[in-house]
Each structure stands twice: as C-alpha cells, then as structure tokens.
N, C-alpha and C positions, 0 to 999 in steps of 0.2 A: 538620408538613410546611411548609416556606417555599415560596411561590409567587413565581417571578420572571417578570413578564410583558413581552413585547415589543410594540412598536408594530405595528399591522396592516401585513403585507407584501404583496407583489403575490401574488393568490391562485391557487391551482391546482385548479380544479374537475374533476369527472369528465368534462365535457364540453369540456375546454379544453386536453387534452393536446397536440393538433396544434397548436393556436394557439401554446403554449409553443415548441413546436419550431422555429417559423417567426418567432418573435419576433427584434427586433434582438439583435444579440450582446451588445451592452453597453447598460446603463440610462444615459439622458442626465441629467446634472446639472439639477435643477429651478432652481437659482440660480447665479449666478456666483460665484466665489470672493471677489471683491471685495464684491459685495453681502451675502454672508454675514458677512464680516469687519465690515461697517459695523453690521449689525444685531445682532452678538455674539449670535446665537442659532443653535445647532446649526452652527457654523463649522467648516469642515474645514481652514482655515488660521488659526492663531492666533499672536498677537504674544505672545511669552514672554520676560519679561526674565530670569527664571530658570527652570530646569527644572520642568515642571507636577509638582504633587504626584502622586506615582505611587499607581497604585490599589493596589499592595501596600504602602503606608506606613500602611495602616488608617485613614484619616482624620487626625485630630490624634494618634493613638497611634503615635509614632515607635518603630519596632523594628528590631533589626539583620536584615539580609536573610538568609532561610534558603534553604539550598543555593546551587547555582551558583558554588561556590568555585573550580572548575577553570576555569570560563568567565570569572569575574572576574579571576583571575590572568592568563590568557591575554590579556584585554582591556587590563588596567592596564599588563602588561608591554610590550604593543606601543605603546601610547600613549606610554609614558615611555621606550621604547627611544632609544638615541642613534645608531643606524645612520642615516648620512647617505644621503640619495636624495630623490628627488622626493616630492611630497606623496602619501601613501598612503591607502587607502581600506580600512575594516573594515566587513563586513556582518554584522548580528545579526538572525537569522531565527527564526520559530516561530509558533506559532498564537496566537490573541487570547487575552489574559489569563495568558500563560506568563511574564512577567516581563521582557521585553526592555527596556522603558523603565526599570524598576528598577534592572537590571544596568547599563545605560550610566549612568544617574544617579549610581550608587555611585562610578564613575570620574570623572564630569564634576565632582562636587562634591569630590573628593579633594583635600586641601591641597598636595600634591606635584603634582597635575595644575595646579591653579590658578595655582601659582608658575611651572610650566614653560612656560605658554604665554602669549603678549602678548595675545593675542584669543581669546575663547570664545564661540561662538554655538549657540543651541540654538533650533531651529525644528520646529514640529508640522506636517507636510505634509498628510497625509490623501489621500484617492482621488481627489479633484477639485481639483486645484491649478493655479494659474497662475503661471509663472515670475516675471512682474512683481510679483505679491504677495509672493512669497519674497523678492525682492530688496528690496523696501520693508521687510519685517520684519527682514531682516538690517542694512539700514542704520539702522533704528530702535534695534536692539540695540548698534550700533557708535556710537551717538549722533552720526551724521553728518548736517551740514546739507545739505539738496538742495532744489532748486527744483521746485515742483508741476508735474505734466504732463510729466515727462521720459519718453522712450521707453524701451523695454526694453534697447536697445543701450547708451543713455547710463547707465543705472542699472547694468548689468552692468560697464561701465567704470569707474564710480565705486567700485563695491565693490572691483575688481580693484585699482585704486590705493590704496585704504585698507590692503587687506591686504598688498599687495607689500611684501616686505622684513620682514614679521612672521612669527612662528612662531604658528600658529593652530590651534584645534581646532573643527571644525564639525560639530554633531550634527543630522541631518536624521531625526526621529521619525516613524514610521508612514507610510513611503513605499510607494506601491503601483505606481509606473511605473518599470520598470527602465531607461527611456531617461534618467532623471534624472542618471545619471552622466556622459552625454555633455554634458548642459546645465551641469553644474558647471564643465566646461573653459572657459566663457565668462566667468565671474566669480571662479574661484578661482585664484590663482597657484600654478604646480607647481614652484617653485623648490626648490633643495636646502636645505632650512632644518627638517626633521623637522616639517613640518604633517601634521595628520591630519584625516580625514573618517570619521565613522561613521555608518551608515545602519541603522536598524532597520525591519524589514518583515515583514509576515506572507506575503509571496510567495516561496516557495522557489526561483523561477527565479533569484532574486537570487544564489543559491549558484553557479550556473553563470557569472554575470557576475563573481562574487567569485574564481573562479580566474584571472581575467585580472589580478587585482591580488594574488592570493595569500593573501588573509586573509578568513575567514568564521567565524562561530560559529552554529551551529544549536542554539538554547536548548532544552534537554531538560525533560521534565516531572520533577517531585520525585518521589523514591522514597518508600517507606512511612514509614520513619524521619523523612525531611524534612517530609513531610506532617503527621505527628502533632506535629512540633516547632512547625511555623507555626500549627496549630491550637491547640496548648497555649499559645503565646505570645499569642495573641488572646483566648482564653477565661478564662485564669488569670493572677493577678497573683503576683508574687514572695512577697507578705505572705500567701497563702492557704496557703503551706506544700505539702508533699508530696499529690499526688492521689491519691485513694482507688483501689485497685488494681482493683477492679471497673468503676469509673467510667473509668479509664485504658484499661482492654481494650476496653470499648464506645468509648470516645473514638478509639481507633486503628482499630476496626472503621468508624467514620464518616469518619475521615480517608482511609483506604484507598478508600473508595466515590467520594472526590471526585477519583480518576484522576490525581492528581498536578499538577492544575492550580491555581497559587496564587489566582487570583481566585474560583475556585469554593470553596476552602477559606476564603476571607475571608468570602463570602457565608455559608456555613454556620456559621462563627464567629460572625457577627453574629446568626444564628438562636439559636445556643447561649446567646450572653449574655443573651437575653430569655427563656431557658428554665431552669426551676428545675435545679440541677446534682446530680440524683438518677438513680440507676440506672434507675429506672422510667420517667423522662421521656426520658433519652438512648436508652434501648432502643427507644422507639417509633420514633424517627428512624433508629436503627442497622437496623431490620428493614425499612424501606422499600427498594424496588429502588432509587431515587436519593435522595440527601439532599436534592435541589432539584427542583422542577417548573418548568418555564420555560415561560411562555405569552406572550400576545402584548400586553400592555397595562401593562407595569411600566417603571421607569425607573432600574433599577439599573445599576452600572458593568458587571455581567456581561451583563445584557440588552443593553445598548448595543453592548458588544464583539461579541456573537455576532450580533446584528442586522446591523450594519455587514458583518461576513463573508458574511452569507446574502443580504442584498439587493444586494451587489455582484456576486454571481454573474450570469454571463449568463443570460437567461430559459430557453435550452434546457438549462442545466445544473441548474437549480432543481428540476426533477421528477425527474432522475436522482438528485440529493442527497437529496431527501425520501424516494425510494424504498429508499434504503439503510437506513432504520430498520426495515424489515421484519425484519432480522436481530436476534436477541435481543441484548441487552447483552452486551458482551465477546466477541461473535461474531469470528472471524478470518475475513474475507472473502476468498476468493480472487479473483484479477483475472479468471480465466477463467469462474467461475460468475457474478460479477457483470455483466460485459460481455455474456454470452450472454442473460441474463435481461432486461437492459435492451433489447436487440435484439429478443427474443421479445415483450415488452411493447409494442413499437411506439413507444417513446420517441424513437427516432433515425432519422434518414434519412442515408444515406451522403453524405459531404462529396465534393466533386468531386475525382477522381483518388485516391478510397480506398474500400476496402469498408466493409462496415457494421461489421465486427469492428475494423477499424483506427479508424474514426469513435469506436467505443465506448472503444477504448485511449486515444484522445486526450480524451475527455471526462474519464475517470479520472485522467489526467495533470494536467488542468487543476484538478481538485478537489483532488489532493493538492498541487498547485502553491500553491493559494490558502490551504492549511492547514485546510480544512474536513474533510478525510480524512486520517488518520494512517497513514504507511506503518508495517507490521509487518516485511514481509520484501522485499528487492529481487530482481528477476530478474537472471539471469546475462548475458542479452544487453541491451545498451543501458544507458547510464548513468542511473542514478537512476530507473529504471522499476520500477513496483511489481508484486510478485507476490501479496503478501499485505496487506490494509490492514483498518482498522477506523474506528469512529466513537468519539470521545470522548464520554463519557456526557452532556456539556452539549449537545453539537450533536445527539446522538441524542434526546436529551429534547425539544429544539425541534423536530426533524423529525417525531417521534410526534405531537406536539400539533398541530404546523401541517398534517399530512397528514390527521389525524383531522377537524380543523374544516374542510378543503376536500374531504373525502370521497374522498381518493386511495386509500386502504385502511383497513381494520379489523383490528386485531390481537386475537385471542381468546387469552385466558390462563386464564380460568376458565368454568364452566359458564353463568354469569348473563351473560357477554359475548356469548353467541350470541342473547340474548333482548332486547337492545337495539333500542329503536324504529326506530332508522334503518338498521338492518342490511338491510332490504329493497332499499336503494339502493345498496349497496356492490357495486363492480366487482372489488375485488380483496380476498379474505380471507386472514389470515395467522394460523396457529395457532402458539403457543409452548408448548402443551400438547395434545400429539396425543390424549390420552385422550378429551378432551372431545368429539372426532369420532365416538366410539363409542356414544354415548347416542341412544337411539331418539327422544327428545323433540327432540335437536338434529337429526337426520335430517329430521324433520317441519319444523323451522324452516328448515332449508337449502333445502327446497323452495320457499320464498317468495323465495329470493335469485336469482331466475331469471336475472337479468342479470350474474352473476358471471363475469368473464373469466380470473381467475387464483385458484388455492388454492396456498398456499405452507405446508408442514408442516415447521416448523422446531424443533419440539419436542425434548426427549431423545429418544435411540433406544429404543424399546421392545424388551423381551424377548419379549413375547408379540403376537401379531397383533391388529389392531384393525380392525373392519369399516368400510371406507370407503365413504361414500355419496356419490355424484356424479351430483346432478340438474341439474348446470350444463350446458346444452347449448350454449353459447356459450363454453365454456372454451378459452382459449388457452395456459395456462401452468399445469401441474401437477406439483409438486416434492414427491414423497412418498419420498425417499430415507431419512428417519429413521424411517419406518414399515415394519414387518416384515410381508411376506405370504407366506402358504404356498400361496395360490391366486391366479392371475393375476385382477385385478379387471376382469371383461370389459366392465364399463360404460364403460371406457377407450375401447374401439374405437369407440364410439358418438360419441365427441367428435371430429367430423370438423374441427374448427377448431383443433384442438391444435397448436401449435407446438413446445412444450419439454415433455417428459415424462420423469420421472425416478423410479426406483421400486427397491426392494430386493427381489429375488425369485429364487429357487433353481430354479424349475421351469422348463418349456418356454414359450417365447414363442410364443403362438398365431399362425397365419398370417393371422388376420383383422387383425393390426397394420397390413397393408398398406392398410386402409380409411383410415388416418390420412395422408391423401395431402398435407396442409399441414405434416407434422413436420419440423422443422428441427434439432432437439435431440434425442437419445435417450440417456438413461443409465441402465444397468441395474447395480445392484450385487448381490453376493451375501451372504449370511448369514456372518458371521465365523467362526463355529465349524463350519463344514463341512469335514470331512477327505477329502482326495481319495485314493482307493485306484487309480485308473487314470488312465493319460494319455490315454485316449480323448477325442478333441474333444466338446464339446457346442456344436451349431450353432444359430445363429439360423435361423429359416425362410426358406426362398428367396425368399419374398415380400417380404424386407427390400429386395431390389434394385427393388422398384417405388416405393420412397419417394424420388422424384426430387428432392425439396427438401431433402433430409437434408443438413446441413453438418457437425454434429459427432456423433460415435458414440463412445461410452464404455460398453463392455460387458464387465465383469470376469468371466472364466471362460468367455466364449463366444467362437465363432469364426465368420466369415463363410463361408457355404456357397459352393460352386463352382456358379455358375448355368449352367443348361441350357436350350435348346442354346446351343452357343458362339457362333453366328452370330446371336443375337438382339440386335440393337443397343440395344432398349428397356431392357434389363438393365444399364444404365452409371448410376453416380451422378456425374454430373459436378460437382455442387456440393459433393460431400463433400469437406472440407478436412483434419478430424483424425480420426484412429480410434487409440482406446487401450483397453488392457485385453485385446486379443484374445490368441489363442495363435499359435504359428508357422504353424499350418494356414491362417491367413488371409493368409500372406505368399506364396503361389504366384504366379507371373508371371501366370496365367490371371484370378486374383482382382485383383491389383493393377492390371492392365491395364484393368480396369472402374471404376477410381477414378482417371481421368487427372490430376486437379488437386489431388491429395493433397499436403499440405506437412508434415503432423505424423503421425507413426506411433509408438505405444507398443505394445509386446508384452510378455506375461508368461508365461513358460513354467514350469510346474510338473512337476518330476520326482519320482518315487515310489522307495520303497526296492525295489520289485519289478522295476523297470526295470534293464536291463543297460547297459554302457558304450555299447555301439553304438547303442541307442536314444536315449540321451541325447545323443550327437554329431548324431545325425540331426536332432533338434530345431534344429540352429543351421545346417543345411545351405543354408538359403535366404539365409544372408548370404554364401555363397561364390557363385562364378559371377556371373552377369549378371541374374539374375531379378529382383533388386530394383533394382540400379544403373542398368540400361540403361532403365528406364521413365521415369525422372523427369530432367528437365533442371535443375530448381530444386527444392530440399528445404530446408525450414527446420529440422526436428528429428526425431531418431530415439531412441528410448529401449528398451533390452532389458533385462528383469529376469529371471534364471533363479532360481527358488526351489528351494532343497534340490539345488544341482549336485552332480556326482559326484566332485568334485575331482579330476578326470583332465583333463590339458591337452588342450584341443582343438586340432587341427593346422589347422584351416579359417583361410584367409586372408580376412578380411573385405573385402567389396566394397560400397562406399557410393556414391550419387549423387555426382557431381564437384563439383557447387555445393552441398552439405549445410553448414549453418552449425552446427548443435549435435548432439553425439553423448553419450549417457550408457548406460554399460553396467554391469552387474553379474552376477557368478556366470558369465560365459562361459568363463574359462580359457584365454585365448588365450596363447600364448607371447609374450614381450617383442619377438621379432624381427619378429613379424607386425604390430608397432605402424607399421611403415614404411608400410604401405598407408593407414593413418590420417593420418600426417604428409604425405603427397603430396597431400591434399585442399587445393585452392588456396584455399577460402573458409570454411575450418572456423575459428569464433570461440570455440566452447565446447566443452571436453572433459572429461567427468566419469566417473572410473574408480572404482566402488565395489567392494563385497567380491567377490574373486577374478575381477575383471574380466579382468585379466591376471595371469599367475602365473609365478613364477621369481625367483630372488634378484638378477638383474642386469638393467638397462635401460640399454643402450648405444645412444644415440641415433644413427640415420643420417638425413642430410638435416635438414630443418627443417620447422617448422610455421609458415609464413609469415604468417598473420593470426590465429594463436590468441592471445585474449585472456584466457580464464579456464581454469585448469587445476585440477581437483580429483582427489586421490588419497586415497582412503579404505579402510582396512581391507585393505590389500594386503601381500603377504609380501615385498615388494622389500628387498634389503639394500643394494645399491649402485646408484647412479645417476649415469651418465656424460652429462653434458651441459655444452654451453658457451652462451654468451650469444647467438651467431649461430643457435643451433638455435631460439630463441623470440624473434625479433625485435620482436614486437608484444605480447608478455605483459604484462597489467596486474595480474592477480590471481592468485595462487597459494596453495590451500588444500591443507594436508597433514592428515589425521585419521587417528589409530589405526594408524600404519604404524610399529609397536613395532620392526621390525627394521632400519629404514632408519638408516644411520649418519650421514650428513652430507647437506646440501642442495648441489648443485652450485654453481659459482660463477655465479650468475644476478644477483646484486645490483649488481656493479660497472658492467656495461654494459647490463644490459637495463632497460627503461623501466618497471619495476614500480611500482605504486602501493600494493599491499597484499600483505602475506604473513601467512597465518593457520596456526598450528601448534597442533594439539590433541593431547595425549596421544602424544607421540612419544618416542622415546630421548633421553635428556639431552644426549647429544652433538650432536644436531640443534640443540637449543636454544642451547648454547653456541657451536657454529660459527656459527649466524645472529647471534647477539648480537656476537660478535667481528668479523665482516664488517662489521656496521652501524657499529661504532666506528672500524674501520680506513678504511673508505670515506667515513665521515661521510655516509651516505644518510640525511639527516633527513626528506627528503620521502616516504620509505617509511613506510607505517603497518605496524607489526609488532604481531601479537596473539599471544602464547603463552599456552596455557592446559592446566592438568591437572585431570583430574577429581575429584582430591582437593583442589583449592583451595577448594571450597565446604565 
C-alpha cells in the first residue's frame, strides 16, 4: 500500500471543538505574495513563461490526455470561434487533481490557438494573490520594459496599452477569489476582437458568476473505462504487448477504486510501476479499501493538492468536514441527516439572523463550493443546493486519518479496533460493522469509554437483532437505524443528555421516552418486511408531547396521539419544525394546532385490501376543509404518499396553506379539475405529481401557476395536456417520467423561460414533438435530456 503524507495542518482536539467554531473565518497568509515570489518556495503566485508541466503529464512521460473529450471540444471551439463580440470569459471548475490545468493546457498549446492569438499569457494565481504581483508577471510574459516602483494603477494602464488592439488569450490558473473578474476589467481591454479569458478554479461559486458571461465547464470525474485507460497508459508500455486477462481484471478493480480522479490514478500508477506485475502482488492492492493511504508528512502532488483544499477551509468548517468521514466509503449522505448530526454534535452556533438548521445548510454549501464535498443530487428548491452528497475517497482518507490523529472520533470495523489503547479517551465512536457491538468482551471494553458523547452505527443493516450495550451516561447522539431491535432498548431512556436518537423498531415506544427532555431529533423506522393487515393507527405515547425541545420527528408507521386535556398549554411542541412518516390521523386540527411552527409535513397512508372505498377516501379528508390550511400562514413543504390506493378517484378538493412552497403527492387519485386549487397558490415553487396523484386522460389548465419553477409528472395516466406559456410564467425545470399515454408536450418551449426538460420513458411522439420544437425555435439555451430504459 502506498502512503501519501500531508504536512501537519491545524489540529482539532477533543477539547477544542468550540475553539474551532469561534476561530476567524479565513486563515491569514503567513507571507505576502511578493515575498513568496522572491524566495521561490511554496509560492502561490508563479512566473510562468510557458504553462506549467501539468500533474497529469506524468512527469517526463508525455501521454495523450485521457477523457474530457467533450469538454475539450467545447473549450477549443469557444476559444477559436469567430463570433465577434467583447472579450469573453470561460470558467473551468472542479475538485483538486481532476484535470482542469491539463484541459486548458491542451487548448493553450494547440497550434491553431497559437496562430490565432497575437498575445498569450498563462499565470498561476493561487489562494493568496495580489493584483500588483499578477500585473508584474503579465508584463514579464509580454517582455515589456517598465520602471521599478510603479503603482498598481500605473501597471494596469501599461498592460492595458500593450494589449489594446491585439487579440489575446489570458489563462488565470487556480483562482480562488470570485472577485477577480472585476479586477480584470482594470487592465484587460474589452474591445470587439475575439479575445478570450480562461479561469480555472476549485470554487464552484464561479459557475454562478459564469452565468453572467454565459460560459462554464464543470470538469467531471473519469468513468471506469477512462480510469483504466489512464492507469494502463502509465503502467504499461506499447512494447509489452497485450495485458494478461487476470491482471487486467485486477487492474480495472484498482482503477475503479481511484474514484475517477486523474491525480489519484497517477499516484497509484507510480505505485504499480514499483510493484511486480503479477496477479498476486496486484491483488494485495486491489483488496484494500483504498489504493492509497493519505497521511500528513509526504510531499507528492496529490498530497499538496488535497492539503491546500483542506487548509484553506475556514476553521469552523474543518471540524464539520472531518466529521463527514464517519460515514462509510461511498456512503450517499443526505443533507438533512448530515446537518442535523452537525447540530446535535454541537459543532455549530446560529449565525446572525439564521436558525441553526440554516447555518448548517450554509456550511454544507460552502464545503461543496470549495470542491471538498461532491454533490450527488440537487434539491428541487434553490439553485445548485445539495440534497445528497458524498466524499471522494481521497478526501475521506485524509479526513479519517486526521480525525484519528486529533481524537475527533474512532471508527470500529473489526473486533480488534475496540481494544486499541487510546479508545478510553474517545468522545465519538462509529461502527462500520455492527456485529462487533454484540460481543460480551466488547461490552466490557465499552464500559471504560465513559466519556463517549456519540455512538454512530453505520454498518450494513442486520437481519437479526444485536444486543446493544449503552454504558455511556453522557451520550448526546445515538444513531442505530441500521440495527434491528425486537425489544426497545430501555437503557436509552437513562441517557438524559441525548439530543439525537434514531432506531429501527416495530413495537410500542415506552412512555418513559419523555425522560429524554433534551431530545431534538427522534427517528423511528420500522422493519421492511412487516405486512400491514389493518389500517388502525399505531400511536406514539402521549408523553411525546412533553419533549419540548423536539425539532425533527420522523416516525414511519406511527401517529401522533391526540393530547388530553385540550386546555393543557404545556402539551405544545413549539420548536417542532418537521414531521414525516406519520399517518393521516396525525393531521387533525387539534394535533396540528399544537405544533404551531411546523414548516414541513410528510405523511404516509397505507390502505389494505380489506378496506372499502369509503374508508380509503376518509383517509384524505384532512386535505379538504380548513383543518390544515387555516393553521399555518407560512409553510415550506407538504408530502403525501398513499400506498396501495384503491384506484378510485377522490372528489376532495385539496386545500393547502396559502404560502406553501413545495407539494409532493402520490396515490391521491384527485381529478384534474381539482388542480385549480393548487394553481391558485401564490408562492408554490415545486410541484411533484407521482403515481396516481391525479387521475384522468385530460388536464386542461385553468388560471396559472405564478411562481412554479419545478414540475414533475411521473407514472400518470394523462393523455392530453392543454397548457399555454402564460400558465407557467416562472417554470425552469420540467420532468416527465413514465407517462406512457401522454401524446405531446404543450407549447411551453417558445415563450416559457425553461432551463431544463427531462423526458424518461414516454411515448415516442412526445420525443419527436420536443425535438421538433427545439429545432424550429432554436432554443439552444434549453437543456433537453431524453432517455429510454432500453438505452442501456
């Protein structure tokens, strides 16, 4: 196994979490850019006569670039396009080591590009730049004569005069400050002569800035085939002939574990070059969880790139970032789970004018923006906001080792891990193999970890129950959703400091849960294979109303009980913001009135074959009238899923809070004529209609959806959709999936401001209609994605 070591970084100790939270937001540079340039060591601004040797050029082994063909064609086509206009800018963004500089260099050194431009300038900027130093570097590359001691304004004027009237290409590599685009205006002419500026950056915020100019490329990770090709090109020469089948199979497994990052593949390639090319030797590397171990005292290109991204994080983000490595490799981390854990761990304090949850959301946004956390899925509301994220294996490896060395948490994967000498001092334990917690010897060992504040069980879900021993009296966070319980672990109710409790359990929740007076998050899942034979509600204990600090409640298959007496003002959950997984019996006016600040409600209604139509319709009665709509002035999100609906249309006219922003429905069976009640909602932004949400062959829209930005239609029996552009004046994204009977999409593309249209598994006429409209109207700015399940 190859070990890549990083230089020591600012530490995070078990006693310094709060100190980190109150540290200055940005680290101050230890040297000025000028002094770093003079000493020529660790310089963040470099004088480069030619583009620097790219880290993906494999040192002296020049190879053809692997992957990024689409991005290369887009960039080169843009650079050489003959469209007249003011100097335009292209932004190239992506995580460290992904190949941004390599991509740009391919274009910069292209003979056609060299011939096309009268002046070419390539400057590496770095995170701590000074404009004056950049100007001096530019003048040096322009071979200009100038007097020493000129002011910044004089240098800007000189550069401007030299470039004026010339067609130039300027590359600013590794830019960290989005304000640099404004500073460029001071010394780069913007005349109409096809000049170009290319900026590379790890900061995804540049994409939003790029929309001003209309050009950006987010560099993707390599796919599995590209990863193997790059690794093969590094390790094997053309003279070696075909690769042994077994060796190639193992090599592809190793390449896949590099997670598509070119710089990681290069480091692994260097390791394999020093390793005998045998199945036995390569299998050792292939069987390891990660092909590289990244620690804190090596000086490889990969370690430098990762270290810079990590050390440039504000101090208050470092602990949040390191904490993310408690999740297993490849784990898809939901925004809601991550941010509630951050809050429960006490890592964050509310920013001025924001709730703790909003502060956590902002922290995640910053981590994604700086490309240390990868987005897996976007949310419907808010541009480029994350719903699902993950860590690249390189960053996760770094985080695990840094967190271990600083005592932030300890990961337990095997029996021996629980017997390490320093486990006594751990405040956070995370198991990736839940079976370990069932051993009696481990129970004895756990008694010595008296100061533990968190126990996170993220191992694979177990079919059989495991006895969970909880001797941690100071525990604040307990996540045991992946463990199966047939009896409620009554030790839990003794953990009076508990803020976050998540469990999988099918029985009754004891009334003694009210002893957890500090509980803020309660998550109760049920076993997957439980078959429901009755629609009779299963209630939480009435003592649940005594948990006055509760903010988030997720209880699959449970209902909130109707508290009594009705005039007891102590039975009100003022801090409760989100409720999900409950049934319709939790949605009476009496119950909802006791949750006055609720912003998100998700209900799940299970009907059975034994129920008649009248009983099924009754489950939806809470949506009619005003028992839901009249209680809340502001409401964020409502989701209703009916499992096994009767497929009989409900005649209920849904009535939602007037200022609701997001509605998601499935199985309700409303007739399309009742859609008007939803269309009249003035602030509705997202509407998701899934299987049998509305039923009937024709949807003729009356009125308009004034602020609707996202519309999803999935598994509906609609055939004809009558709509005009004025019905959806704000629509940005339209998704239609599995609507096999729908014949055409209405005339939305011509005048509606759509950004994206996605069509999956629909009638061929829909596809033809969509493509024809795009050609006729030349709506090139609309992203259209059409997919059929048979394509794969």
